[in-house]
mmCIF file of the C-alpha atoms, coordinates in Angstrom:
data_MODEL
# 
_entry.id   MODEL 
# 
loop_
_atom_site.group_PDB 
_atom_site.id 
_atom_site.type_symbol 
_atom_site.label_atom_id 
_atom_site.label_alt_id 
_atom_site.label_comp_id 
_atom_site.label_asym_id 
_atom_site.label_entity_id 
_atom_site.label_seq_id 
_atom_site.pdbx_PDB_ins_code 
_atom_site.Cartn_x 
_atom_site.Cartn_y 
_atom_site.Cartn_z 
_atom_site.occupancy 
_atom_site.B_iso_or_equiv 
_atom_site.pdbx_formal_charge 
_atom_site.auth_seq_id 
_atom_site.auth_comp_id 
_atom_site.auth_asym_id 
_atom_site.auth_atom_id 
_atom_site.pdbx_PDB_model_num 
ATOM 1   C CA . UNK A 1 1   ? 270.317 138.400 -51.083  1.00 0.00 ? 1   UNK A CA 1 
ATOM 2   C CA . UNK A 1 2   ? 273.869 137.141 -51.856  1.00 0.00 ? 2   UNK A CA 1 
ATOM 3   C CA . UNK A 1 3   ? 274.660 136.898 -48.189  1.00 0.00 ? 3   UNK A CA 1 
ATOM 4   C CA . UNK A 1 4   ? 272.017 134.113 -47.718  1.00 0.00 ? 4   UNK A CA 1 
ATOM 5   C CA . UNK A 1 5   ? 273.637 131.866 -50.456  1.00 0.00 ? 5   UNK A CA 1 
ATOM 6   C CA . UNK A 1 6   ? 276.361 130.194 -48.289  1.00 0.00 ? 6   UNK A CA 1 
ATOM 7   C CA . UNK A 1 7   ? 273.730 129.535 -45.565  1.00 0.00 ? 7   UNK A CA 1 
ATOM 8   C CA . UNK A 1 8   ? 271.387 127.868 -48.143  1.00 0.00 ? 8   UNK A CA 1 
ATOM 9   C CA . UNK A 1 9   ? 274.260 125.829 -49.491  1.00 0.00 ? 9   UNK A CA 1 
ATOM 10  C CA . UNK A 1 10  ? 275.346 124.797 -46.017  1.00 0.00 ? 10  UNK A CA 1 
ATOM 11  C CA . UNK A 1 11  ? 271.730 123.724 -45.100  1.00 0.00 ? 11  UNK A CA 1 
ATOM 12  C CA . UNK A 1 12  ? 271.390 121.821 -48.486  1.00 0.00 ? 12  UNK A CA 1 
ATOM 13  C CA . UNK A 1 13  ? 274.718 120.099 -47.955  1.00 0.00 ? 13  UNK A CA 1 
ATOM 14  C CA . UNK A 1 14  ? 273.618 119.060 -44.462  1.00 0.00 ? 14  UNK A CA 1 
ATOM 15  C CA . UNK A 1 15  ? 270.129 117.924 -45.694  1.00 0.00 ? 15  UNK A CA 1 
ATOM 16  C CA . UNK A 1 16  ? 268.723 120.342 -43.117  1.00 0.00 ? 16  UNK A CA 1 
ATOM 17  C CA . UNK A 1 17  ? 265.176 120.999 -44.482  1.00 0.00 ? 17  UNK A CA 1 
ATOM 18  C CA . UNK A 1 18  ? 264.145 122.965 -41.347  1.00 0.00 ? 18  UNK A CA 1 
ATOM 19  C CA . UNK A 1 19  ? 267.098 125.302 -41.850  1.00 0.00 ? 19  UNK A CA 1 
ATOM 20  C CA . UNK A 1 20  ? 266.370 125.686 -45.528  1.00 0.00 ? 20  UNK A CA 1 
ATOM 21  C CA . UNK A 1 21  ? 262.735 126.626 -44.804  1.00 0.00 ? 21  UNK A CA 1 
ATOM 22  C CA . UNK A 1 22  ? 263.880 129.150 -42.229  1.00 0.00 ? 22  UNK A CA 1 
ATOM 23  C CA . UNK A 1 23  ? 266.220 130.818 -44.571  1.00 0.00 ? 23  UNK A CA 1 
ATOM 24  C CA . UNK A 1 24  ? 263.690 131.132 -47.338  1.00 0.00 ? 24  UNK A CA 1 
ATOM 25  C CA . UNK A 1 25  ? 261.157 132.585 -44.830  1.00 0.00 ? 25  UNK A CA 1 
ATOM 26  C CA . UNK A 1 26  ? 263.749 135.284 -43.814  1.00 0.00 ? 26  UNK A CA 1 
ATOM 27  C CA . UNK A 1 27  ? 264.364 136.077 -47.580  1.00 0.00 ? 27  UNK A CA 1 
ATOM 28  C CA . UNK A 1 28  ? 260.665 136.378 -48.282  1.00 0.00 ? 28  UNK A CA 1 
ATOM 29  C CA . UNK A 1 29  ? 260.044 138.489 -45.140  1.00 0.00 ? 29  UNK A CA 1 
ATOM 30  C CA . UNK A 1 30  ? 262.834 140.860 -46.213  1.00 0.00 ? 30  UNK A CA 1 
ATOM 31  C CA . UNK A 1 31  ? 261.868 141.097 -49.926  1.00 0.00 ? 31  UNK A CA 1 
ATOM 32  C CA . UNK A 1 32  ? 259.538 143.976 -50.935  1.00 0.00 ? 32  UNK A CA 1 
ATOM 33  C CA . UNK A 1 33  ? 259.120 143.437 -54.607  1.00 0.00 ? 33  UNK A CA 1 
ATOM 34  C CA . UNK A 1 34  ? 256.179 141.077 -55.232  1.00 0.00 ? 34  UNK A CA 1 
ATOM 35  C CA . UNK A 1 35  ? 257.726 139.651 -58.430  1.00 0.00 ? 35  UNK A CA 1 
ATOM 36  C CA . UNK A 1 36  ? 260.889 138.731 -56.588  1.00 0.00 ? 36  UNK A CA 1 
ATOM 37  C CA . UNK A 1 37  ? 258.921 137.156 -53.740  1.00 0.00 ? 37  UNK A CA 1 
ATOM 38  C CA . UNK A 1 38  ? 257.088 134.982 -56.272  1.00 0.00 ? 38  UNK A CA 1 
ATOM 39  C CA . UNK A 1 39  ? 260.511 133.953 -57.718  1.00 0.00 ? 39  UNK A CA 1 
ATOM 40  C CA . UNK A 1 40  ? 261.866 133.103 -54.226  1.00 0.00 ? 40  UNK A CA 1 
ATOM 41  C CA . UNK A 1 41  ? 258.851 131.034 -53.560  1.00 0.00 ? 41  UNK A CA 1 
ATOM 42  C CA . UNK A 1 42  ? 259.220 129.090 -56.810  1.00 0.00 ? 42  UNK A CA 1 
ATOM 43  C CA . UNK A 1 43  ? 262.799 128.338 -56.055  1.00 0.00 ? 43  UNK A CA 1 
ATOM 44  C CA . UNK A 1 44  ? 261.848 127.209 -52.530  1.00 0.00 ? 44  UNK A CA 1 
ATOM 45  C CA . UNK A 1 45  ? 259.136 125.065 -54.031  1.00 0.00 ? 45  UNK A CA 1 
ATOM 46  C CA . UNK A 1 46  ? 261.572 123.549 -56.488  1.00 0.00 ? 46  UNK A CA 1 
ATOM 47  C CA . UNK A 1 47  ? 264.085 122.700 -53.786  1.00 0.00 ? 47  UNK A CA 1 
ATOM 48  C CA . UNK A 1 48  ? 261.360 121.009 -51.592  1.00 0.00 ? 48  UNK A CA 1 
ATOM 49  C CA . UNK A 1 49  ? 260.144 118.905 -54.601  1.00 0.00 ? 49  UNK A CA 1 
ATOM 50  C CA . UNK A 1 50  ? 263.767 117.685 -55.081  1.00 0.00 ? 50  UNK A CA 1 
ATOM 51  C CA . UNK A 1 51  ? 264.385 117.154 -51.424  1.00 0.00 ? 51  UNK A CA 1 
ATOM 52  C CA . UNK A 1 52  ? 264.486 113.300 -51.905  1.00 0.00 ? 52  UNK A CA 1 
ATOM 53  C CA . UNK A 1 53  ? 267.394 113.673 -54.281  1.00 0.00 ? 53  UNK A CA 1 
ATOM 54  C CA . UNK A 1 54  ? 269.164 116.190 -52.188  1.00 0.00 ? 54  UNK A CA 1 
ATOM 55  C CA . UNK A 1 55  ? 268.911 113.835 -49.186  1.00 0.00 ? 55  UNK A CA 1 
ATOM 56  C CA . UNK A 1 56  ? 270.136 110.795 -51.190  1.00 0.00 ? 56  UNK A CA 1 
ATOM 57  C CA . UNK A 1 57  ? 273.038 112.819 -52.721  1.00 0.00 ? 57  UNK A CA 1 
ATOM 58  C CA . UNK A 1 58  ? 274.180 113.917 -49.323  1.00 0.00 ? 58  UNK A CA 1 
ATOM 59  C CA . UNK A 1 59  ? 273.624 110.649 -47.441  1.00 0.00 ? 59  UNK A CA 1 
ATOM 60  C CA . UNK A 1 60  ? 274.628 107.986 -50.109  1.00 0.00 ? 60  UNK A CA 1 
ATOM 61  C CA . UNK A 1 61  ? 278.391 107.851 -50.722  1.00 0.00 ? 61  UNK A CA 1 
ATOM 62  C CA . UNK A 1 62  ? 277.697 106.054 -54.055  1.00 0.00 ? 62  UNK A CA 1 
ATOM 63  C CA . UNK A 1 63  ? 275.394 108.817 -55.413  1.00 0.00 ? 63  UNK A CA 1 
ATOM 64  C CA . UNK A 1 64  ? 277.000 110.865 -58.185  1.00 0.00 ? 64  UNK A CA 1 
ATOM 65  C CA . UNK A 1 65  ? 276.067 114.265 -59.314  1.00 0.00 ? 65  UNK A CA 1 
ATOM 66  C CA . UNK A 1 66  ? 275.021 114.996 -62.782  1.00 0.00 ? 66  UNK A CA 1 
ATOM 67  C CA . UNK A 1 67  ? 275.122 118.092 -64.883  1.00 0.00 ? 67  UNK A CA 1 
ATOM 68  C CA . UNK A 1 68  ? 273.234 116.723 -67.957  1.00 0.00 ? 68  UNK A CA 1 
ATOM 69  C CA . UNK A 1 69  ? 271.025 119.651 -68.326  1.00 0.00 ? 69  UNK A CA 1 
ATOM 70  C CA . UNK A 1 70  ? 273.844 122.079 -68.439  1.00 0.00 ? 70  UNK A CA 1 
ATOM 71  C CA . UNK A 1 71  ? 275.844 119.883 -70.753  1.00 0.00 ? 71  UNK A CA 1 
ATOM 72  C CA . UNK A 1 72  ? 272.908 119.516 -73.185  1.00 0.00 ? 72  UNK A CA 1 
ATOM 73  C CA . UNK A 1 73  ? 272.500 123.285 -73.279  1.00 0.00 ? 73  UNK A CA 1 
ATOM 74  C CA . UNK A 1 74  ? 276.128 124.058 -73.566  1.00 0.00 ? 74  UNK A CA 1 
ATOM 75  C CA . UNK A 1 75  ? 277.422 121.278 -75.738  1.00 0.00 ? 75  UNK A CA 1 
ATOM 76  C CA . UNK A 1 76  ? 274.564 120.397 -77.886  1.00 0.00 ? 76  UNK A CA 1 
ATOM 77  C CA . UNK A 1 77  ? 272.074 123.242 -78.050  1.00 0.00 ? 77  UNK A CA 1 
ATOM 78  C CA . UNK A 1 78  ? 274.671 125.857 -78.838  1.00 0.00 ? 78  UNK A CA 1 
ATOM 79  C CA . UNK A 1 79  ? 275.309 124.186 -82.103  1.00 0.00 ? 79  UNK A CA 1 
ATOM 80  C CA . UNK A 1 80  ? 272.059 122.337 -82.806  1.00 0.00 ? 80  UNK A CA 1 
ATOM 81  C CA . UNK A 1 81  ? 269.307 124.806 -81.872  1.00 0.00 ? 81  UNK A CA 1 
ATOM 82  C CA . UNK A 1 82  ? 270.591 128.177 -80.475  1.00 0.00 ? 82  UNK A CA 1 
ATOM 83  C CA . UNK A 1 83  ? 272.306 128.912 -83.735  1.00 0.00 ? 83  UNK A CA 1 
ATOM 84  C CA . UNK A 1 84  ? 270.606 126.302 -85.874  1.00 0.00 ? 84  UNK A CA 1 
ATOM 85  C CA . UNK A 1 85  ? 271.791 125.039 -89.191  1.00 0.00 ? 85  UNK A CA 1 
ATOM 86  C CA . UNK A 1 86  ? 270.148 122.676 -91.491  1.00 0.00 ? 86  UNK A CA 1 
ATOM 87  C CA . UNK A 1 87  ? 270.761 119.061 -90.420  1.00 0.00 ? 87  UNK A CA 1 
ATOM 88  C CA . UNK A 1 88  ? 269.685 115.779 -91.884  1.00 0.00 ? 88  UNK A CA 1 
ATOM 89  C CA . UNK A 1 89  ? 268.843 113.118 -89.153  1.00 0.00 ? 89  UNK A CA 1 
ATOM 90  C CA . UNK A 1 90  ? 272.148 111.445 -89.793  1.00 0.00 ? 90  UNK A CA 1 
ATOM 91  C CA . UNK A 1 91  ? 274.118 114.700 -89.774  1.00 0.00 ? 91  UNK A CA 1 
ATOM 92  C CA . UNK A 1 92  ? 272.413 115.758 -86.532  1.00 0.00 ? 92  UNK A CA 1 
ATOM 93  C CA . UNK A 1 93  ? 273.304 112.421 -84.928  1.00 0.00 ? 93  UNK A CA 1 
ATOM 94  C CA . UNK A 1 94  ? 276.943 112.603 -86.061  1.00 0.00 ? 94  UNK A CA 1 
ATOM 95  C CA . UNK A 1 95  ? 277.252 116.272 -84.944  1.00 0.00 ? 95  UNK A CA 1 
ATOM 96  C CA . UNK A 1 96  ? 275.897 115.479 -81.494  1.00 0.00 ? 96  UNK A CA 1 
ATOM 97  C CA . UNK A 1 97  ? 278.222 112.519 -81.183  1.00 0.00 ? 97  UNK A CA 1 
ATOM 98  C CA . UNK A 1 98  ? 281.202 114.602 -82.235  1.00 0.00 ? 98  UNK A CA 1 
ATOM 99  C CA . UNK A 1 99  ? 280.519 117.444 -79.861  1.00 0.00 ? 99  UNK A CA 1 
ATOM 100 C CA . UNK A 1 100 ? 279.956 114.967 -76.999  1.00 0.00 ? 100 UNK A CA 1 
ATOM 101 C CA . UNK A 1 101 ? 283.251 113.298 -77.910  1.00 0.00 ? 101 UNK A CA 1 
ATOM 102 C CA . UNK A 1 102 ? 285.153 116.624 -77.939  1.00 0.00 ? 102 UNK A CA 1 
ATOM 103 C CA . UNK A 1 103 ? 283.714 117.758 -74.506  1.00 0.00 ? 103 UNK A CA 1 
ATOM 104 C CA . UNK A 1 104 ? 284.576 114.322 -73.008  1.00 0.00 ? 104 UNK A CA 1 
ATOM 105 C CA . UNK A 1 105 ? 288.219 114.977 -73.842  1.00 0.00 ? 105 UNK A CA 1 
ATOM 106 C CA . UNK A 1 106 ? 288.463 113.230 -77.229  1.00 0.00 ? 106 UNK A CA 1 
ATOM 107 C CA . UNK A 1 107 ? 291.393 114.281 -79.468  1.00 0.00 ? 107 UNK A CA 1 
ATOM 108 C CA . UNK A 1 108 ? 291.869 114.314 -83.263  1.00 0.00 ? 108 UNK A CA 1 
ATOM 109 C CA . UNK A 1 109 ? 294.079 111.344 -83.026  1.00 0.00 ? 109 UNK A CA 1 
ATOM 110 C CA . UNK A 1 110 ? 291.433 109.406 -81.265  1.00 0.00 ? 110 UNK A CA 1 
ATOM 111 C CA . UNK A 1 111 ? 289.036 110.062 -84.067  1.00 0.00 ? 111 UNK A CA 1 
ATOM 112 C CA . UNK A 1 112 ? 291.614 109.058 -86.702  1.00 0.00 ? 112 UNK A CA 1 
ATOM 113 C CA . UNK A 1 113 ? 292.160 105.785 -84.801  1.00 0.00 ? 113 UNK A CA 1 
ATOM 114 C CA . UNK A 1 114 ? 288.364 105.205 -84.563  1.00 0.00 ? 114 UNK A CA 1 
ATOM 115 C CA . UNK A 1 115 ? 287.909 105.967 -88.302  1.00 0.00 ? 115 UNK A CA 1 
ATOM 116 C CA . UNK A 1 116 ? 290.861 103.685 -89.260  1.00 0.00 ? 116 UNK A CA 1 
ATOM 117 C CA . UNK A 1 117 ? 289.411 100.883 -87.113  1.00 0.00 ? 117 UNK A CA 1 
ATOM 118 C CA . UNK A 1 118 ? 285.930 101.300 -88.724  1.00 0.00 ? 118 UNK A CA 1 
ATOM 119 C CA . UNK A 1 119 ? 287.495 101.319 -92.262  1.00 0.00 ? 119 UNK A CA 1 
ATOM 120 C CA . UNK A 1 120 ? 289.397 98.080  -91.390  1.00 0.00 ? 120 UNK A CA 1 
ATOM 121 C CA . UNK A 1 121 ? 286.286 96.555  -89.926  1.00 0.00 ? 121 UNK A CA 1 
ATOM 122 C CA . UNK A 1 122 ? 284.340 97.428  -93.187  1.00 0.00 ? 122 UNK A CA 1 
ATOM 123 C CA . UNK A 1 123 ? 287.322 95.991  -95.249  1.00 0.00 ? 123 UNK A CA 1 
ATOM 124 C CA . UNK A 1 124 ? 287.207 92.767  -93.286  1.00 0.00 ? 124 UNK A CA 1 
ATOM 125 C CA . UNK A 1 125 ? 283.344 92.545  -93.547  1.00 0.00 ? 125 UNK A CA 1 
ATOM 126 C CA . UNK A 1 126 ? 283.422 93.041  -97.320  1.00 0.00 ? 126 UNK A CA 1 
ATOM 127 C CA . UNK A 1 127 ? 286.187 90.481  -97.752  1.00 0.00 ? 127 UNK A CA 1 
ATOM 128 C CA . UNK A 1 128 ? 284.187 87.959  -95.685  1.00 0.00 ? 128 UNK A CA 1 
ATOM 129 C CA . UNK A 1 129 ? 281.077 88.730  -97.683  1.00 0.00 ? 129 UNK A CA 1 
ATOM 130 C CA . UNK A 1 130 ? 283.010 88.287  -100.964 1.00 0.00 ? 130 UNK A CA 1 
ATOM 131 C CA . UNK A 1 131 ? 284.406 84.921  -99.903  1.00 0.00 ? 131 UNK A CA 1 
ATOM 132 C CA . UNK A 1 132 ? 281.111 83.665  -98.608  1.00 0.00 ? 132 UNK A CA 1 
ATOM 133 C CA . UNK A 1 133 ? 279.374 84.679  -101.845 1.00 0.00 ? 133 UNK A CA 1 
ATOM 134 C CA . UNK A 1 134 ? 282.030 82.885  -103.896 1.00 0.00 ? 134 UNK A CA 1 
ATOM 135 C CA . UNK A 1 135 ? 281.566 79.766  -101.692 1.00 0.00 ? 135 UNK A CA 1 
ATOM 136 C CA . UNK A 1 136 ? 277.956 79.818  -102.584 1.00 0.00 ? 136 UNK A CA 1 
ATOM 137 C CA . UNK A 1 137 ? 278.677 79.821  -106.249 1.00 0.00 ? 137 UNK A CA 1 
ATOM 138 C CA . UNK A 1 138 ? 281.021 76.925  -105.913 1.00 0.00 ? 138 UNK A CA 1 
ATOM 139 C CA . UNK A 1 139 ? 279.565 73.447  -105.763 1.00 0.00 ? 139 UNK A CA 1 
ATOM 140 C CA . UNK A 1 140 ? 280.964 70.081  -104.886 1.00 0.00 ? 140 UNK A CA 1 
ATOM 141 C CA . UNK A 1 141 ? 280.676 69.039  -108.516 1.00 0.00 ? 141 UNK A CA 1 
ATOM 142 C CA . UNK A 1 142 ? 281.462 72.048  -110.791 1.00 0.00 ? 142 UNK A CA 1 
ATOM 143 C CA . UNK A 1 143 ? 280.226 72.094  -114.420 1.00 0.00 ? 143 UNK A CA 1 
ATOM 144 C CA . UNK A 1 144 ? 282.217 69.810  -116.661 1.00 0.00 ? 144 UNK A CA 1 
ATOM 145 C CA . UNK A 1 145 ? 284.244 71.321  -119.415 1.00 0.00 ? 145 UNK A CA 1 
ATOM 146 C CA . UNK A 1 146 ? 282.818 71.351  -122.940 1.00 0.00 ? 146 UNK A CA 1 
ATOM 147 C CA . UNK A 1 147 ? 285.628 68.982  -124.223 1.00 0.00 ? 147 UNK A CA 1 
ATOM 148 C CA . UNK A 1 148 ? 283.291 65.855  -123.814 1.00 0.00 ? 148 UNK A CA 1 
ATOM 149 C CA . UNK A 1 149 ? 279.962 66.474  -125.606 1.00 0.00 ? 149 UNK A CA 1 
ATOM 150 C CA . UNK A 1 150 ? 278.310 63.372  -124.357 1.00 0.00 ? 150 UNK A CA 1 
ATOM 151 C CA . UNK A 1 151 ? 278.458 64.680  -120.765 1.00 0.00 ? 151 UNK A CA 1 
ATOM 152 C CA . UNK A 1 152 ? 275.719 67.296  -121.781 1.00 0.00 ? 152 UNK A CA 1 
ATOM 153 C CA . UNK A 1 153 ? 273.224 64.604  -122.595 1.00 0.00 ? 153 UNK A CA 1 
ATOM 154 C CA . UNK A 1 154 ? 274.427 61.278  -121.274 1.00 0.00 ? 154 UNK A CA 1 
ATOM 155 C CA . UNK A 1 155 ? 272.796 58.830  -119.040 1.00 0.00 ? 155 UNK A CA 1 
ATOM 156 C CA . UNK A 1 156 ? 274.137 59.162  -115.400 1.00 0.00 ? 156 UNK A CA 1 
ATOM 157 C CA . UNK A 1 157 ? 275.995 55.818  -114.719 1.00 0.00 ? 157 UNK A CA 1 
ATOM 158 C CA . UNK A 1 158 ? 279.484 54.746  -113.714 1.00 0.00 ? 158 UNK A CA 1 
ATOM 159 C CA . UNK A 1 159 ? 281.058 55.545  -117.092 1.00 0.00 ? 159 UNK A CA 1 
ATOM 160 C CA . UNK A 1 160 ? 279.388 58.982  -117.156 1.00 0.00 ? 160 UNK A CA 1 
ATOM 161 C CA . UNK A 1 161 ? 280.808 59.709  -113.716 1.00 0.00 ? 161 UNK A CA 1 
ATOM 162 C CA . UNK A 1 162 ? 284.263 58.624  -114.734 1.00 0.00 ? 162 UNK A CA 1 
ATOM 163 C CA . UNK A 1 163 ? 284.128 60.799  -117.901 1.00 0.00 ? 163 UNK A CA 1 
ATOM 164 C CA . UNK A 1 164 ? 282.731 63.616  -115.880 1.00 0.00 ? 164 UNK A CA 1 
ATOM 165 C CA . UNK A 1 165 ? 285.689 63.511  -113.331 1.00 0.00 ? 165 UNK A CA 1 
ATOM 166 C CA . UNK A 1 166 ? 288.214 63.336  -116.240 1.00 0.00 ? 166 UNK A CA 1 
ATOM 167 C CA . UNK A 1 167 ? 286.737 66.437  -117.807 1.00 0.00 ? 167 UNK A CA 1 
ATOM 168 C CA . UNK A 1 168 ? 288.072 68.721  -115.014 1.00 0.00 ? 168 UNK A CA 1 
# 
């Protein structure tokens, strides 16, 4: 009954549960097909179960609507399950992120910037790791050069330390 839709919307937008119940009763009374009556009852039951959310949405100025279910179906499921392809766990994660990015208004240029930033961050991380690993290899007293054989087996005393420092 398409003519009842605006009335239902108005009652829902005004959080008028009595009016919603009255409209659904009218629809059920005028419907002859038992299957359709059952469907109308299920919709009515669904609305009543979610009445708290409807009321909050209409009365709280800070409440925001959400179309997550539709987005999941439209954005992700169309690629990930409705027409499924073989995905690794990592590939599925990346595809989901990419599709969400696209539908949130992301552009190719944005992806290029993100990838360049990630590449630069990896380069900096590798450079830091290389510097830190080299620092670990260096010690305060590096190995003396082979030019003074006594340094390999000498007794550590003042003369040994003086020869050792001269060996560098």
